[in-house]
Wavefront OBJ file of the C-alpha trace (Angstrom):
o trace
v 34.677 -59.759 77.657
v 34.635 -62.256 80.526
v 30.840 -61.948 80.821
v 30.339 -62.433 77.069
v 32.646 -65.460 77.064
v 30.780 -67.105 79.935
v 27.370 -66.510 78.349
v 28.507 -68.141 75.114
v 30.175 -71.033 76.924
v 27.017 -71.639 78.990
v 25.004 -71.662 75.752
v 27.118 -74.534 74.430
v 29.669 -72.685 72.307
v 33.299 -73.805 72.346
v 34.926 -70.578 73.522
v 38.616 -69.675 73.295
v 39.648 -66.567 75.242
v 42.837 -64.906 73.959
v 44.441 -62.699 76.605
v 47.538 -60.630 75.731
v 48.880 -59.739 79.181
v 49.585 -56.120 80.030
v 49.088 -56.175 83.802
v 50.504 -58.960 85.958
v 47.967 -58.122 88.663
v 45.167 -59.187 86.325
v 46.722 -62.501 85.316
v 43.864 -64.991 85.249
v 42.539 -63.754 88.583
v 38.891 -62.844 87.995
v 36.288 -65.551 88.665
v 34.690 -64.943 85.261
v 37.948 -65.575 83.437
v 38.718 -68.696 85.461
v 35.425 -70.239 84.303
v 36.521 -70.235 80.662
v 37.883 -73.680 79.847
v 40.150 -72.680 76.967
v 42.273 -69.655 77.841
v 45.386 -68.541 75.978
v 47.675 -66.126 77.808
v 50.117 -64.190 75.612
v 53.155 -63.325 77.715
v 54.485 -59.756 77.341
v 57.537 -59.221 75.154
v 60.490 -57.016 76.045
v 59.029 -54.249 73.892
v 55.747 -54.456 75.799
v 57.565 -54.176 79.128
v 59.512 -51.151 77.854
v 56.396 -49.384 76.574
v 54.543 -50.140 79.804
v 57.476 -48.898 81.895
v 57.474 -45.640 79.924
v 53.748 -45.314 80.572
v 54.151 -45.974 84.309
v 57.121 -43.573 84.548
v 54.755 -40.852 83.423
v 52.605 -41.613 86.449
v 50.344 -44.299 84.973
v 47.463 -45.180 87.260
v 48.931 -43.073 90.039
v 47.958 -40.001 87.971
v 44.270 -40.852 87.791
v 43.369 -38.606 90.731
v 45.339 -35.609 89.424
v 44.732 -35.815 85.668
v 41.853 -33.846 84.170
v 38.524 -35.604 83.733
v 37.127 -36.495 80.330
v 39.088 -36.622 77.101
v 41.450 -33.786 78.104
v 43.204 -36.007 80.629
v 43.383 -38.894 78.153
v 45.024 -36.789 75.436
v 48.108 -36.304 77.588
v 48.671 -40.051 77.846
v 47.348 -40.976 74.396
v 50.760 -41.422 72.764
v 51.998 -43.660 75.587
v 48.828 -45.766 75.510
v 49.235 -46.112 71.730
v 52.838 -47.293 72.169
v 51.788 -49.940 74.698
v 49.025 -51.251 72.431
v 51.296 -51.174 69.384
v 53.900 -53.266 71.205
v 51.229 -55.686 72.455
v 49.772 -56.110 68.967
v 53.199 -56.732 67.439
v 53.840 -59.289 70.160
v 50.753 -61.279 69.115
v 51.509 -61.180 65.395
v 55.169 -62.106 65.849
v 54.183 -65.304 67.645
v 54.066 -67.661 64.641
v 53.230 -70.696 66.757
v 50.212 -68.881 68.192
v 49.019 -67.704 64.778
v 49.303 -71.202 63.325
v 47.357 -72.655 66.248
v 44.592 -70.075 65.956
v 44.292 -70.593 62.203
v 44.007 -74.356 62.666
v 40.996 -73.893 64.965
v 38.823 -72.614 62.073
v 36.766 -70.305 64.276
v 33.217 -69.586 63.107
v 32.786 -66.263 64.935
v 35.252 -63.875 66.579
v 34.559 -61.134 69.138
v 36.699 -58.170 70.198
v 36.575 -54.804 71.968
v 36.621 -51.691 69.681
v 38.731 -49.567 72.025
v 41.622 -51.160 70.101
v 41.886 -52.420 66.522
v 44.360 -55.292 66.948
v 41.711 -57.953 67.550
v 39.905 -57.132 64.315
v 43.176 -57.119 62.378
v 43.936 -60.570 63.826
v 40.535 -61.908 62.771
v 41.073 -60.579 59.261
v 44.531 -62.177 59.084
v 43.136 -65.520 60.272
v 40.397 -65.373 57.635
v 37.481 -65.373 60.095
v 34.519 -64.126 58.073
v 32.000 -63.427 60.836
v 33.116 -60.974 63.514
v 31.354 -58.807 66.077
v 32.369 -55.907 68.277
v 31.472 -55.596 71.977
v 32.006 -52.037 73.170
v 32.417 -51.756 76.935
v 31.524 -48.043 76.652
v 28.310 -46.256 75.720
v 29.345 -46.139 72.065
v 32.697 -44.804 70.888
v 32.573 -41.963 68.359
v 35.166 -43.699 66.208
v 32.898 -46.750 65.802
v 29.932 -44.599 64.841
v 31.936 -42.733 62.221
v 33.276 -45.971 60.744
v 29.679 -47.166 60.226
v 28.308 -43.890 58.920
v 26.275 -42.978 62.007
v 25.804 -39.288 62.768
v 27.608 -37.662 65.695
v 24.898 -35.578 67.368
v 27.070 -33.208 69.392
v 24.298 -30.652 69.961
v 22.676 -32.798 72.665
v 24.609 -36.069 73.056
v 27.725 -35.734 75.242
v 30.826 -37.448 73.901
v 31.765 -40.737 75.573
v 34.819 -39.166 77.249
v 33.034 -35.903 78.043
v 32.393 -33.749 81.083
v 29.149 -32.247 79.756
v 25.471 -33.120 80.042
v 22.655 -33.422 77.494
v 21.356 -29.905 78.168
v 23.928 -27.516 76.754
v 24.030 -23.827 75.943
v 26.027 -22.374 73.064
v 29.417 -22.712 74.729
v 28.517 -26.153 76.035
v 27.674 -27.337 72.525
v 30.915 -25.893 71.191
v 32.880 -27.614 73.968
v 31.102 -30.922 73.278
v 31.815 -30.607 69.552
v 35.513 -30.175 70.328
v 35.485 -33.022 72.872
v 33.789 -35.319 70.355
v 36.507 -34.610 67.805
v 39.240 -35.324 70.344
v 37.443 -38.548 71.318
v 37.671 -39.596 67.691
v 41.305 -38.477 67.458
v 42.305 -40.351 70.638
v 40.915 -43.699 69.455
v 41.945 -43.376 65.812
v 45.521 -42.539 66.842
v 45.692 -45.780 68.856
v 44.229 -47.720 65.912
v 46.768 -46.295 63.495
v 49.683 -46.978 65.846
v 48.601 -50.613 66.262
v 48.169 -51.181 62.543
v 51.468 -49.464 61.742
v 53.229 -52.040 63.901
v 51.712 -54.956 61.943
v 51.685 -53.441 58.450
v 53.256 -56.610 57.007
v 50.334 -58.679 58.290
v 47.329 -56.396 57.884
v 46.977 -54.108 54.836
v 43.477 -52.897 55.729
v 42.675 -49.601 57.435
v 40.792 -49.449 60.724
v 37.581 -48.166 59.143
v 37.398 -51.185 56.869
v 38.175 -53.548 59.746
v 35.426 -52.087 61.919
v 32.883 -52.137 59.091
v 33.489 -55.862 58.600
v 31.727 -56.550 61.913
v 28.271 -58.094 61.686
v 27.025 -56.183 64.729
v 28.362 -53.592 67.154
v 27.163 -54.574 70.641
v 27.197 -51.510 72.895
v 27.190 -51.316 76.699
v 24.263 -48.903 76.626
v 20.704 -49.432 77.804
v 17.786 -47.488 76.248
v 16.029 -47.374 79.634
v 18.947 -45.371 81.079
v 21.001 -43.721 78.373
v 20.386 -40.517 76.420
v 18.475 -41.303 73.197
v 20.518 -40.919 70.013
v 20.329 -41.993 66.346
v 22.458 -44.941 65.198
v 22.425 -47.471 62.386
v 20.799 -50.895 62.778
v 24.203 -52.535 63.344
v 24.407 -51.074 66.863
v 22.717 -53.307 69.452
v 22.265 -52.130 73.066
v 23.145 -54.719 75.721
v 23.932 -52.387 78.615
v 23.711 -54.190 81.954
v 24.548 -57.623 80.573
v 27.043 -58.085 83.393
v 24.504 -56.954 86.017
v 20.978 -58.084 86.857
v 19.524 -60.600 89.338
v 21.408 -63.537 87.839
v 24.664 -61.954 88.975
v 23.697 -61.565 92.645
v 25.869 -63.711 94.931
v 25.636 -64.911 98.508
v 27.292 -62.555 100.973
v 30.380 -63.748 102.921
v 29.860 -64.039 106.673
v 32.181 -61.176 107.641
v 30.245 -58.723 105.453
v 26.934 -60.049 106.706
v 28.065 -59.278 110.233
v 29.305 -55.776 109.339
v 26.044 -54.832 107.604
v 24.108 -55.786 110.738
v 25.970 -53.408 113.046
v 24.116 -50.210 112.064
v 20.973 -49.181 110.251
v 22.808 -47.225 107.559
v 25.593 -48.743 105.444
v 27.669 -47.047 102.732
v 29.899 -48.843 100.221
v 32.857 -46.906 98.774
v 34.813 -48.201 95.798
v 36.596 -46.362 93.000
v 37.291 -49.342 90.781
v 40.417 -51.049 89.494
v 42.297 -48.125 87.968
v 41.415 -45.235 90.286
v 42.777 -46.844 93.421
v 42.135 -45.208 96.770
v 45.795 -45.591 97.709
v 46.645 -43.037 94.987
v 44.315 -40.364 96.391
v 45.844 -37.211 97.843
v 46.106 -36.939 101.608
v 43.483 -34.175 101.534
v 40.999 -36.547 99.887
v 41.757 -39.364 102.291
v 41.444 -37.062 105.296
v 38.137 -35.629 104.056
v 36.728 -39.146 103.770
v 37.986 -40.215 107.206
v 36.651 -37.013 108.804
v 33.304 -37.702 107.128
v 33.267 -41.235 108.583
v 34.133 -39.823 111.987
v 31.260 -37.312 111.860
v 28.692 -40.022 111.048
v 29.062 -42.637 113.832
v 25.581 -44.034 113.145
v 26.671 -45.200 109.685
v 28.949 -48.093 108.697
v 31.349 -47.426 105.824
v 32.930 -50.230 103.778
v 35.878 -48.727 101.907
v 37.829 -50.519 99.177
v 41.398 -49.564 100.082
v 44.067 -51.483 98.190
v 46.700 -51.637 100.921
v 45.289 -52.641 104.291
v 48.758 -53.322 105.682
v 48.873 -49.574 106.310
v 45.910 -48.413 108.373
v 44.967 -45.176 106.650
v 42.334 -44.494 109.317
v 44.860 -44.208 112.136
v 46.742 -41.516 110.212
v 43.830 -39.182 110.927
v 41.824 -40.798 113.742
v 43.000 -43.760 115.812
v 39.628 -44.203 117.577
v 37.323 -44.510 114.582
v 35.357 -47.779 114.641
v 32.644 -47.533 111.973
v 34.821 -48.283 108.943
v 35.790 -51.585 107.319
v 38.797 -51.485 104.959
v 39.056 -54.168 102.275
v 41.462 -54.724 99.377
v 38.729 -56.665 97.572
v 34.995 -56.860 98.167
v 32.016 -58.812 96.730
v 30.537 -55.704 95.137
v 27.542 -57.273 93.384
v 26.558 -59.197 96.504
v 26.822 -56.068 98.653
v 24.752 -54.028 96.204
v 22.101 -56.742 96.224
v 21.779 -56.691 100.020
v 18.786 -54.611 101.220
v 20.801 -53.372 104.210
v 23.146 -51.381 101.976
v 21.985 -47.752 101.865
v 24.310 -45.989 99.426
v 27.122 -46.617 96.930
v 29.926 -44.066 96.485
v 31.640 -44.934 93.208
v 33.866 -43.585 90.438
v 31.172 -44.185 87.820
v 32.864 -46.835 85.717
v 30.251 -48.257 83.364
v 30.351 -51.704 84.994
v 29.679 -50.238 88.436
v 27.106 -47.827 86.994
v 25.120 -50.687 85.488
v 25.431 -52.771 88.657
v 24.152 -50.021 90.947
v 21.341 -49.184 88.507
v 20.109 -52.796 88.437
v 20.473 -53.076 92.222
v 18.143 -50.163 92.954
v 20.600 -48.387 95.267
v 21.131 -44.606 95.156
v 24.684 -43.502 94.481
v 27.164 -40.679 94.767
v 29.223 -40.567 91.585
v 32.803 -39.272 91.797
v 34.084 -39.387 88.177
v 37.849 -39.731 88.050
v 38.704 -39.921 84.336
v 37.579 -41.099 80.911
v 33.898 -41.929 80.390
v 32.965 -41.731 84.072
v 31.414 -38.254 84.000
v 29.253 -39.301 81.042
v 28.161 -42.413 82.957
v 27.413 -40.381 86.088
v 25.260 -37.936 84.107
v 23.253 -40.897 82.844
v 22.117 -41.870 86.353
v 21.865 -38.268 87.498
v 19.201 -37.559 84.847
v 17.044 -40.301 86.418
v 17.291 -38.752 89.868
v 19.076 -41.817 91.239
v 22.499 -40.236 91.787
v 24.344 -37.066 92.713
v 27.612 -36.060 91.069
v 30.590 -35.040 93.174
v 33.720 -33.962 91.286
v 37.015 -35.450 92.375
v 38.270 -31.937 93.146
v 35.436 -31.656 95.690
v 36.489 -34.895 97.333
v 39.026 -32.985 99.428
v 36.254 -30.830 100.911
v 34.908 -32.655 103.975
v 31.829 -30.440 104.271
v 30.901 -31.095 100.646
v 31.492 -34.849 100.941
v 29.545 -35.178 104.196
v 26.724 -32.964 102.947
v 26.324 -34.986 99.746
v 26.342 -38.354 101.532
v 23.886 -37.150 104.197
v 21.564 -35.727 101.564
v 21.467 -39.063 99.745
v 20.810 -40.960 102.995
v 18.150 -38.607 104.338
v 16.284 -37.687 101.145
v 14.291 -40.843 100.361
v 13.332 -39.593 96.883
v 16.735 -40.718 95.563
v 16.214 -44.227 96.886
v 12.676 -44.371 95.487
v 13.801 -43.246 92.032
v 16.716 -45.699 92.091
v 14.362 -48.551 92.976
v 11.920 -47.604 90.226
v 14.739 -47.506 87.671
v 15.911 -50.933 88.824
v 12.392 -52.356 88.480
v 12.210 -51.046 84.933
v 15.617 -52.502 84.054
v 14.788 -55.907 85.529
v 11.438 -56.041 83.744
v 12.290 -54.565 80.352
v 10.732 -56.476 77.409
v 14.003 -58.284 76.701
v 16.988 -58.578 79.000
v 20.438 -57.583 77.699
v 21.504 -61.229 77.888
v 18.512 -62.368 75.808
v 19.171 -59.679 73.205
v 22.836 -60.618 72.905
v 22.088 -64.346 72.676
v 19.466 -63.895 69.943
v 21.642 -61.713 67.744
v 24.745 -63.830 68.293
v 22.899 -67.071 67.486
v 21.560 -65.402 64.347
v 24.971 -64.441 62.957
v 26.477 -67.762 64.076
v 23.918 -69.438 61.826
v 23.733 -67.027 58.872
v 26.960 -65.028 59.032
v 27.107 -61.295 58.556
v 23.809 -59.747 57.338
v 25.256 -57.516 54.609
v 22.014 -55.577 54.221
v 22.811 -53.688 57.435
v 25.829 -51.869 55.979
v 24.852 -48.259 55.306
v 26.197 -46.428 52.270
v 26.656 -43.451 54.595
v 29.898 -45.087 55.781
v 31.339 -44.527 52.301
v 30.232 -40.910 52.033
v 32.663 -38.069 52.507
v 32.231 -35.496 55.252
v 31.051 -33.010 52.631
v 28.413 -35.373 51.259
v 27.198 -36.610 54.642
v 26.537 -33.134 56.022
v 25.184 -31.624 52.768
v 28.085 -29.182 52.571
v 28.146 -29.491 48.771
v 24.428 -28.673 48.619
v 24.831 -25.749 51.010
v 27.772 -24.471 48.975
v 25.756 -24.717 45.748
v 22.783 -23.042 47.406
v 25.026 -20.244 48.674
v 26.597 -19.730 45.249
v 23.190 -19.654 43.545
v 21.813 -17.270 46.183
v 24.766 -14.907 45.783
v 24.524 -15.149 41.990
v 20.770 -14.473 42.075
v 21.318 -11.511 44.369
v 24.046 -10.161 42.095
v 21.908 -10.600 38.938
v 18.868 -9.113 40.655
v 20.910 -6.115 41.783
v 22.187 -5.608 38.242
v 18.689 -5.869 36.792
v 17.229 -3.455 39.328
v 20.061 -1.012 38.767
v 19.547 -1.227 35.020
v 15.806 -0.680 35.399
v 16.489 2.322 37.607
v 18.865 3.765 34.968
v 16.289 3.305 32.182
v 13.584 4.891 34.323
v 15.861 7.853 35.095
v 16.729 8.268 31.396
v 13.056 8.207 30.344
v 12.211 10.736 33.062
v 14.855 13.165 31.801
v 13.753 12.699 28.196
v 10.133 13.338 29.119
v 11.003 16.558 30.943
v 13.132 17.707 27.991
v 10.361 17.064 25.497
l 1 2 3 4 5 6 7 8 9 10 11 12 13 14 15 16 17 18 19 20 21 22 23 24 25 26 27 28 29 30 31 32 33 34 35 36 37 38 39 40 41 42 43 44 45 46 47 48 49 50 51 52 53 54 55 56 57 58 59 60 61 62 63 64 65 66 67 68 69 70 71 72 73 74 75 76 77 78 79 80 81 82 83 84 85 86 87 88 89 90 91 92 93 94 95 96 97 98 99 100 101 102 103 104 105 106 107 108 109 110 111 112 113 114 115 116 117 118 119 120 121 122 123 124 125 126 127 128 129 130 131 132 133 134 135 136 137 138 139 140 141 142 143 144 145 146 147 148 149 150 151 152 153 154 155 156 157 158 159 160 161 162 163 164 165 166 167 168 169 170 171 172 173 174 175 176 177 178 179 180 181 182 183 184 185 186 187 188 189 190 191 192 193 194 195 196 197 198 199 200 201 202 203 204 205 206 207 208 209 210 211 212 213 214 215 216 217 218 219 220 221 222 223 224 225 226 227 228 229 230 231 232 233 234 235 236 237 238 239 240 241 242 243 244 245 246 247 248 249 250 251 252 253 254 255 256 257 258 259 260 261 262 263 264 265 266 267 268 269 270 271 272 273 274 275 276 277 278 279 280 281 282 283 284 285 286 287 288 289 290 291 292 293 294 295 296 297 298 299 300 301 302 303 304 305 306 307 308 309 310 311 312 313 314 315 316 317 318 319 320 321 322 323 324 325 326 327 328 329 330 331 332 333 334 335 336 337 338 339 340 341 342 343 344 345 346 347 348 349 350 351 352 353 354 355 356 357 358 359 360 361 362 363 364 365 366 367 368 369 370 371 372 373 374 375 376 377 378 379 380 381 382 383 384 385 386 387 388 389 390 391 392 393 394 395 396 397 398 399 400 401 402 403 404 405 406 407 408 409 410 411 412 413 414 415 416 417 418 419 420 421 422 423 424 425 426 427 428 429 430 431 432 433 434 435 436 437 438 439 440 441 442 443 444 445 446 447 448 449 450 451 452 453 454 455 456 457 458 459 460 461 462 463 464 465 466 467 468 469 470 471 472 473 474 475 476 477 478 479 480 481 482 483 484 485 486 487 488 489 490 491 492 493 494 495 496 497 498
């Protein structure tokens, strides 16, 4: 949302960024957020703190390395996530001063993320007619269903899935089940949020989502698996990446990258912190570093006050630990050889646009699906987080990526295609946003399929009728044939008697 806000502000729009706080560590700290002139921070209420404490007591982010990948791991924390979002939504709607201020602004267009429904309920309450959705994922199943788009589970892996596009019978069955649970996970959060603000918002989540003029999706047709969707879904995958995002490299990193010919960047994102990894995983990484002295490793480790390297090897000297790093600038540097990442969609897009090969270590959520997307282009190898404790597997995968130049060549070709596609993600977003800012919601894009029942949409009524008619025809035909046989037998007997 920070990228979208900055693009609109740079284009001359008066942007207000509403930020209900859930994590104190993310309070107004990112450079993108700091650029927005008008920011409104909503302080957490006591109920939010209680719900968040309950979530953290269950392990919270510390569980990311032990929970199952894909939707299975999310289902176990779904109820706690729903409680946090319900409390946060209630906190916004119970702030009368805030609501009055927002209503007085008379916003022309409102934008929110469809992982949660509270933003769209707020827009409806404020009477904002033109709204859009910006999905930070590849396209949530719940959004597709709300707009009447088909869920093609036979070849399209669910967003929070562990499968690939090529599936056998059992793979298709597993993906069908995962797709349903994806829908259930999101819809349960929606319903919890709306239940907490029932006095303010009488509409259901399907109606709120369908009110959006467009559904911007963090997918790119040059990378993602092709799939059918309605015209309301607009791909802008990579809008936060691309050459315009490349930064100058700080001096200390410039010096580190010049020490050796090969350089590997390791970062597992904001949620899957390296400090929460098991000791076996940490040791396997350190032993890998130790066995490759001709390679420099830059490892995002969130607590450098404790030297994790010395726990396993006090003499190692080819590793730089950093609590924060200029990731886009490092990926843009030609001296960087490889990126080892969790496969968050932001990092996936950044490494794809940079032209660097990558080792994807999906930790939870949509990360396996994102990793499969680059794997199908030959620009990445997938390493499961359970394999991260196996030093031989880790070292073998990293060495293969560094020594086999075909991965680097394919990654560079993909990057060239992304940088030179007919329209950049930023241009696409700007054109569509300017269009709805001028004309409002184009109602002709709403498909009647969104109003159809499951039975109608999938022709189940037709198949039932066809089955009934087929059975009836078979029954009638059997009766007729049996009757004809009886008449023939009777005539035969009569003929013999005569």
